[in-house]
N, C-alpha and C positions, 0 to 999 in steps of 0.2 A: 301320200305324196309329200316329199320333203318341202320345206318352205322355199328353198332356192328353186326347186323345180316348178313349184306353183307360181313363183314370181316370173320365171322364164315363160311359162305357158301363158300367163296373163299379159305380159309385155308383147308377146307374139300376137295374141288375139287383138289387142288394142292397136298395135302398129299396123295390123292387117286392114283396119278400117280407118287408118290415118288419124289416130288420136294425136292431139298436140300437147306440147309442154308437159310431158309425163314426169311427175315428181315421185320419188320413192322415199318414204320416211320410215325409219326404223324406230318403232315405238314400244318395243317389248319391255323396256325399262320403265315406261310410264303407265302402262295399262295391262290388265290381264286378259282383255277380250281379243286382242290380236297382236301380232308381232310386226307386221308391215302394213303401211297404208300406201296405196297408189292414188295419185290425184292426176286426172287427165281432163283435157278440155275437148269438147265437141263444139263445132261452130254453130250448129242448129239443133233444135229438138230432135229432128230426124236423125242426125248423126249421133247424138247422145244415146238415143235408143238403139241405133245400129251398133255402137260400141258395146253397150250392155248385152245385146243379143249375141254378138260375136264372142264375148267373154263367157256367157252362159253356155252356149253351144260347145265351145272348146272345153270348158270344165266338164260338161256332161260326157263328151266323147272320151275324156281321160278319167272317168269315174271319180271326179272330185265332187264332194258333197257341197251343194249350194245351200247355205244356211238361211239366206234371205235376199230378196231384191226389193228395194224400197224406192219410191219416187218415179217409177217408170212411166206411169200414166201422165204425171205432170210434165216430165221431160226436161226441166231445167237443171235438176240434180238427181242423178240415180246412183244409189249405193248398192253394190254387189258384195255380199258377205260370203267369203270363202273360208272362214275360220281364221287360220293363221295369217290371212291376207284379206284386207278390206279395200275395195276399189270405189273411189268417188269419181263419178263422171259428171262434169258440169259444163254449163254454158259459160262463156268468158265472163259475162257480167256477174253471174252467180259466184264463180270462183273468186273474182276480184272482191266481191262484197264480203264473203265469209273468210277469205284468206287463211285457209287451214294450215298452210305451210308456216305462216307467221305464228299462228296460235300454238301449234305443236312445237315450234322452235322455242317459244317462250317457256313452255313446259319443260323442254329439255334443258334450257338454261337454268331454270329454277331448281330442277332436280340436281343438276351438277353443282350449283352453289350450295345446296343443302349438304351434299356429300363432301364438299371441300372444306 
C-alpha cells in the first residue's frame, strides 16, 4: 500500500473513533524508520485503546503489515507502527508533556539550517 493510501486509511480509522487534534508530520528527511508520523489525542485510556484497536483492525482488513504495537496495556501512550507510517495515540496530558510536534519541528529546523 502506498504511503498516501496508508495515511488515508489511518485517518479514517482514527476519525471513526473520534480521535482529536490529529497532527501529521512528514519526517522522511529526518529518519530512516518512517516517512510520516500521526499524533492523535484520546480523552481517556479507554479511548486511546479504542483508537489503537480501530487502526489495527482497519490495517488488518486492508492487508497492511503491523510492525508493532507498544504501550497498549498502559494506555496513556500507544504507538502503532505501520512501517512508512507511525501513529502515536496519547492522553492529553501525555501529549502535552512530550510535545512531539515541537520536538520534531526543532529537528526539521535544524536540518534545514544545516542545508542552508
